N, C-alpha and C positions, 0 to 999 in steps of 0.2 A: 365038486364044482360049486355047490351052494356055499361051502365054507370060503372058497376063494372069492366068490362074489361078495360075500359078507365082509371079508377082510378088505377087499377093494373099496367097498362102500364106506367102511369106517375110516380108511386112509383118506378118502376124498373129503369126508366130513371134517376130519382133523385139519387138513390143508385149508379147507374153506374157512374153518373157524380161525385158524392162525392168520389167514389173509384178511379176515374181517376185523381183527383187532385194530384199534385206532393207532395211527402213527403219532398223533399229538396228544396233548393233555385232555382228560375228560373230567378231572376234578380231584382235588386233594393232593396232587403230586408236589414233589419238591423238584427244583431245577437249579443246576449249577451251570453258569456260563463263563467260559474262559475267553478273554479278549486276546487275540493273537494277530500278528502282522506277518503273513507268510513270506514277504520279501524283505523283512527287516533283519537287523543283526541278531536279535533275540526273538525268533518267531513266536515261541510260547514261553512265557515267564510270568511270575507274579507281579513283576514291575509293570506289565501291561494292564493288569487289573482283572478282577473276577466279580461276578454277580451271583447272588443267591436269590431265588424266588420261591414263594409258597403260594400255590393256587388255591382258590376257594373250592367249595364242594362241587360246583358245576363247571369249573375250569374257565369261567368267563372273566375272571379278574385275578390279580396276584399282587401281594406285597413283595417288595424287592429291596435289596441293599447292595450297593456296589462298594468295592474296596480295592485300593491299590497302594503299593509301597515300593519305593525305589531308593537305592543308595549307591553312590560312586565314591571312589578314592583313587587318586593318582599322585605320583611323585615325580617332579622334574628336578634335574640337577642344574642349578643356576651358575655355580662356580666350581670348577674342578679344583682339586687340591693342588696348591703351589702355583696357580695361574692368575692370582690376583694382580701381581706385578709382573710384567713381561720379563724383567731382568732377575726375577727370583731364581735362586740356585736350585738345581735339581737334586742336590744332596741335602743332608740335614744341617749343613753349615748355616749359621745365623745370617740374617739379612739386616743391614743397617739402613734405617730410614731417617734422613736429616729432618729435624723439626725446627731448625733455626738456631736455637741456643743449646740444644742437646740432641743426641741420637738415640733411637729406640732399636734395640736388638730383638729380633723375632725369629721364630723357627719357621718351618714350612707352613704355608697358609693352609687352613682346613677347607674341607668341602662344604658348600652351602646348597641346601635343598629348599624346594617349596612343595608342601603337601596340600592338596586341594580335596576337600570332602564335601559332598552334597547329600541331602536326605529330603525326601518328599513323601507325604502321606495324604490320602484323600478318602472320604467316605461319602456315599450318596444314597440316602434312603428315599424310597419312592413307591408309587402305586400305579398299576397298569390295568386298563380295561381292554379285554381281548374281543375282537370281532369274530364273526362266523368263519370267514375265510373258506378254505377247502379242507379236504381230508389231510393234506400235508402242510398247508399254509395257515399260519396263525398271525394275522396282523393285529397290532395293538396301538393304543395311545395312552398317555397318562402324564404324570408330573413327578419331579424329584427335587430334593434339596441337595445342595453341594457344600461341603466343607473340606478345605485342604490346607495343609501347612507345609512349608519348606524351610530348609536352613542351608546356609552356604558358609563354609569355614576355610580359611587359608592359614597355614603355618609357614611363614617365610623366614629363612635363616638370614641374618645380617652379620657380616664379618666386620668386626670393628676392633680397634686397639683396646686391649684389656686394661684393667686397673694397673696403674704404674705410679712410681714416685721417682723424681729426678732431683738431684742436688747439683747446683753449679755455683761458681764463684765469679765475682765481677773482675778478677784480676787475671783470669786465664783465657787464652784464645782457643783452647781445645774443648770441644764439646764433650761432656761426659756421656757415657753410654749406660743406659738403664735397660733392664729386662722387662719386656712387655709383649709376651706372646699374644698372637691374635686370638680373639674369643668369638665364638658363634653365639649370637643372641637370637632366640626364636621369637618372632613377632606374630601375634595373632590378629586376624581380621574376621569378624563375624557379621553375618547378615541373614535375612530370611524374609518370609512373607506369609500372610494368612488371608485366605479367600473364602467368602461366603457367596452363595448364589442360589437361584431357583430356575429350573428348566421345565418347559413343556416338551414332551417326548412323543415320537411316533416311530414305529419300527415294525419289523416282521421276523418271524421264525419259520424257516422252511425245513421240514423234517424229511431228510433224504433217506432215512430208514427209521424203524421203530425206536422212539425215544432219543434219537440223535438228530440235532438240527444245526443249521447254519443261519445266521441272521445279520441284520444291520440296523442302524438307528440314526435318526436325525433329531437334534435338540434345538430348541429356540428359547433363549432365556436371558437373565440378567445376572451379573456377578460384580462384586467389588473386592479389590485386593488392597490390603494395607501392608506396606513394606516396613519392616522393623529398622530402627536406627542402626547405622553402620558403626561397629565398634572396631577401633584400630589401636595399634601400639607402635611406639618408636623408641629408639635408643637415645637416652638423654645423657650427655656427658656433663660432668660437674668438675671444674678445675679450680683448685685453690693454690695460692702462693703465699708462703710465709718467709719473710726476709729478716735476718738477724745481722746486726753490725757488731763486729768484734771491736771493743773499745781500745784494745791494745794494738792490733794490726790494722785496724780500720778497713778490714776486708768484709764485704757483705756476702753472706751465704744465703742463698734462696732455695727453698724446697718447694717443688711443684708436684702436686698430687692430682691425678686424674681418676675419676670414678664414673663408670658407666652404669646406668640402671635402665631397665625396661619400664616404660611409663605409658599409661593409657592416655590417648588423645581424646579431645572432646568428641562426643558422639555426633555423627553426621545424619541429618534428617534425610529420609529417602522418599517420603511422600506416599501417594496412593494412586490407584487407577480403577476405572469402572468400564464395564462392557455390556452391550445389549444387542442381541441379534441372533441369527442362526449359527449353529456350529455342528459339525459332523464328527462323530466318534470315528477316528481313523483306523479302527480295527474291525476285524470280522469276529462275530460271536459264535463260538462253538458250544452248543448246549447239550446237556445230558439230563434227561427226565427220569426220575426214579420215585 
């Protein structure tokens, strides 16, 4: 009986000791927080962002750094093969296009696509002061710096008459036919932005079990965003004509040459923007203390 009583007492002491262990930080811990949107398309992902915190020896303050990265890529079909001209044949027979004084023979029209790619990156170093709160609740306030960068790129296919050469005579009424298969030119468009800012922060962590917490945060701050110049390209046609008069027959022969090149257009200025006021992080923070 004494042994059973002793064992029961030891078990009670262990349970009491386990229950007495703190739910939240007491000093020196590391903390990872994952931002997630439970009702979004990607509830938990690195695109939403993560935070790392290092608490001081007493658990009353912490250095922190936030990080997020996101990338998207999509492809849209702008023109289906062979549908550039409604009267285009469905077979591989050539299609004649009247250009006035000569005709161009082409094959089946190619497909044209548009590829859209985006990339964004942000980093947020900061410092927190934690208030007493309760055994499970750790409210805090502090400040953070904000730096983010984004890019936006489009690759758009442009279907155009390729390079060709036509020769015609001033005495014939029949348009000569030249080979000029359609060519797909890929035109690039690039843009992006860079943001700097500073925020005052206030939030809380609620530890629903030991070392695991849920929290939210409110920011109030200033940011400035500079948009990079928009870079675009276009298809530039260059046409030359060379005429030769035959001194014997007095017939003029004219050679027409068309050359297409992808050329950069002048950059377009995109300006900048500034913002000041409150903003709420639209995600819940899931934290792990270790």
